[in-house]
C-alpha positions in Angstrom: 67.6 -12.3 37.9 67.6 -16.1 38.4 64.1 -16.5 37.0 62.9 -15.2 33.6 59.2 -15.1 33.0 57.7 -15.4 29.5 54.2 -15.3 28.1 53.5 -17.0 24.8 50.1 -16.7 23.1 48.8 -19.4 20.9 51.0 -21.8 22.9 49.0 -24.9 22.4 50.4 -25.9 19.0 52.6 -25.0 16.0 55.0 -22.1 16.4 53.8 -21.1 19.8 54.5 -24.6 21.2 57.9 -24.7 19.5 58.9 -21.4 21.0 57.6 -22.3 24.4 59.6 -25.5 24.4 62.8 -23.7 23.1 62.5 -21.1 25.9 61.9 -23.8 28.5 65.1 -25.6 27.3 66.9 -22.3 28.2 65.5 -22.3 31.7 62.7 -19.8 31.1 59.4 -20.1 33.1 56.8 -20.0 30.3 53.1 -19.2 30.7 51.2 -20.6 27.8 48.0 -18.7 26.7 45.4 -20.0 24.3 41.7 -20.8 24.0 42.0 -24.6 24.3 43.1 -25.9 27.6 43.6 -29.4 26.3 46.2 -28.3 23.7 48.0 -26.1 26.2 48.2 -29.1 28.5 49.7 -31.1 25.7 52.5 -28.6 25.3 53.1 -28.6 29.1 53.4 -32.4 29.0 55.9 -32.2 26.1 58.0 -29.9 28.2 58.3 -32.3 31.1 61.9 -32.7 32.2 63.2 -29.5 30.6 65.3 -27.0 32.6 62.5 -24.4 32.7 58.8 -24.8 33.5 55.6 -24.5 31.5 52.2 -23.7 32.8 48.9 -23.2 31.0 46.5 -20.3 31.4 43.5 -20.6 29.1 43.0 -17.1 27.5 41.0 -15.5 24.7 43.3 -12.9 23.3 40.3 -11.1 21.7 38.7 -10.5 25.1 40.0 -7.5 27.1 39.1 -8.9 30.5 40.6 -12.3 29.7 43.9 -10.8 28.6 44.0 -8.5 31.7 43.4 -11.6 33.9 46.2 -13.5 32.2 48.8 -10.8 33.1 47.4 -10.4 36.6 47.8 -14.1 37.1 51.3 -14.1 35.8 52.3 -11.2 38.1 50.6 -12.7 41.1 52.3 -16.0 40.5 55.8 -14.9 39.4 56.1 -11.2 40.2 57.0 -9.9 36.8 56.9 -10.4 33.0 60.2 -10.4 31.1 59.0 -11.5 27.7 55.8 -11.5 25.6 55.7 -13.5 22.4 52.6 -12.4 20.5 52.0 -15.4 18.4 48.2 -16.2 18.3 46.9 -15.9 14.8 44.4 -17.2 12.3 43.6 -16.9 8.6 40.5 -16.4 6.5 39.0 -18.5 3.7 41.1 -18.2 0.5 38.5 -16.4 -1.6 38.4 -13.3 -3.9 38.2 -10.0 -2.1 34.6 -9.5 -3.1 33.6 -12.9 -1.7 35.1 -12.4 1.8 32.5 -12.1 4.4 32.8 -9.2 6.9 32.5 -11.7 9.8 35.6 -13.6 8.5 37.5 -10.3 8.1 36.6 -9.2 11.7 37.7 -12.6 13.2 41.1 -12.3 11.6 41.5 -8.7 12.8 40.3 -9.5 16.3 42.9 -12.3 16.8 45.9 -11.2 14.7 45.8 -7.5 15.4 43.5 -6.6 18.3 44.7 -9.6 20.3 48.3 -8.6 19.8 47.5 -5.0 20.9 45.7 -6.1 24.0 48.6 -8.4 25.1 51.1 -5.7 24.2 49.2 -3.1 26.3 49.1 -5.3 29.4 52.7 -6.4 29.0 53.8 -2.8 28.5 51.9 -1.8 31.7 53.6 -4.5 33.7 57.1 -4.0 32.3 57.2 -0.2 32.8 56.2 -0.5 36.4 58.1 -3.5 37.6 61.6 -3.5 39.2 64.0 -4.0 37.5 62.1 -2.0 34.9 61.7 -3.2 31.3 61.2 -6.4 29.2 60.9 -7.6 25.7 58.0 -8.1 23.3 58.5 -10.2 20.2 55.7 -10.1 17.6 55.1 -13.0 15.1 54.7 -11.2 11.8 54.9 -13.2 8.6 56.6 -13.0 5.2 53.1 -11.8 4.3 54.1 -8.6 6.1 56.4 -8.0 3.1 54.6 -9.7 0.2 51.1 -11.2 0.0 49.9 -14.5 -1.3 46.9 -14.5 -3.6 43.5 -14.3 -1.9 44.9 -13.4 1.6 43.7 -9.9 2.1 42.7 -10.2 5.8 45.8 -12.1 6.9 48.1 -9.9 4.9 46.6 -6.7 6.1 46.9 -7.7 9.7 50.5 -8.8 9.3 51.4 -5.5 7.7 49.7 -3.9 10.7 51.8 -6.0 13.1 54.9 -4.3 11.6 53.4 -0.9 12.6 52.6 -2.3 16.1 56.1 -3.5 16.4 57.7 -0.2 15.4 55.4 1.9 17.6 56.0 -0.3 20.6 59.7 -0.2 20.1 59.7 3.6 19.9 57.4 4.1 22.9 59.2 1.5 24.9 62.6 3.2 24.8 62.0 5.3 27.9 61.1 2.2 29.9 63.7 -0.3 28.7 61.1 -2.2 26.8 62.5 -3.7 23.6 60.3 -4.9 20.8 61.1 -6.9 17.7 59.4 -8.9 15.0 60.0 -12.3 13.5 58.7 -13.0 10.0 58.3 -16.7 9.3 57.9 -18.6 6.1 56.6 -22.2 5.7 57.4 -23.8 9.0 56.1 -27.3 9.3 52.9 -26.7 11.3 49.3 -27.6 10.8 48.6 -24.1 9.6 51.3 -24.1 6.9 51.3 -27.8 5.9 49.1 -27.2 2.9 52.1 -25.4 1.2 53.8 -28.8 0.7 50.8 -30.1 -1.2 50.5 -27.0 -3.3 50.4 -23.3 -2.7 48.8 -20.6 -5.0 51.4 -18.5 -6.7 51.2 -14.9 -8.0 51.3 -16.2 -11.6 48.1 -18.2 -11.0 49.7 -21.6 -10.8 49.8 -23.9 -7.8 53.1 -25.4 -6.8 54.5 -27.4 -3.9 56.7 -25.4 -1.6 59.4 -26.7 0.9 58.9 -26.6 4.6 61.4 -26.2 7.4 61.4 -27.7 10.9 59.3 -25.6 13.2 62.0 -26.1 15.9 64.2 -23.6 13.9 61.6 -20.9 14.7 61.8 -21.8 18.4 65.6 -21.4 18.3 65.4 -18.1 16.5 63.0 -16.6 19.0 65.1 -18.0 21.9 68.1 -16.1 20.5 66.1 -12.9 20.2 64.8 -13.4 23.8 68.3 -14.1 25.1 69.7 -10.6 24.4 70.2 -8.0 27.1 67.9 -5.1 27.0 70.6 -2.9 25.5 70.5 -5.0 22.4 67.5 -5.9 20.1 66.7 -7.7 16.9 64.3 -5.3 15.3 63.4 -7.7 12.5 64.3 -11.3 11.7 63.1 -13.4 8.7 63.5 -17.2 8.9 62.3 -19.4 6.0 63.4 -22.4 3.9 66.0 -21.1 1.4 64.2 -22.7 -1.6 60.9 -21.2 -0.7 59.6 -18.9 -3.5 59.7 -15.7 -1.5 62.8 -13.9 -2.5 61.9 -12.7 -5.9 58.2 -12.6 -5.3 58.2 -9.6 -3.0 
């Protein structure tokens, strides 16, 4: 196929924007989904002149109707979906478990887990019924899917759940040539992770500065995963700064 169609959630900034731009460099047509049209438009503007194209579709991944409309728009405009990068995610306040409000817990679960499920469900529906059949889903996990940081129960629990979502989707997608993999990312230089450079809480109770890596490396990693034919798949990939205190903590 001459045109490859990708959907990237949380595409207005950070990892989502980096992945969208990396895909567009490789001639993908990328549909950016996110709640804030202005940040999506900023990513589109950054991609001006690349081989591929970027377009913004404001979407709330926690809303079933909004997600369904997103995929209906993509199919109406482009005929198919070849790739979904489930990236939208948020964290909760860094507080002790007994101080975490239920509302904060529910917000994290709604975006990180339910949002990923809703997008996966719609992408799966499209991919199994399109011709040629199949496609690829890549989930943004986290190194927290393997080892938690202190005071991160909501974020950590949802990222462990993403691993289950990935494996179940991979298994159920086999019959329809739908491949699913997961990328676990540590300390990419984004607004969400920038605090680690100033000082991140460690398991021993101390706070220490941690190194960051260029978020563009994440984009290149996802681009590689996305470039594979559907008879090959990266089930799990971890990318992080080599001096980050992860190996040995988990």
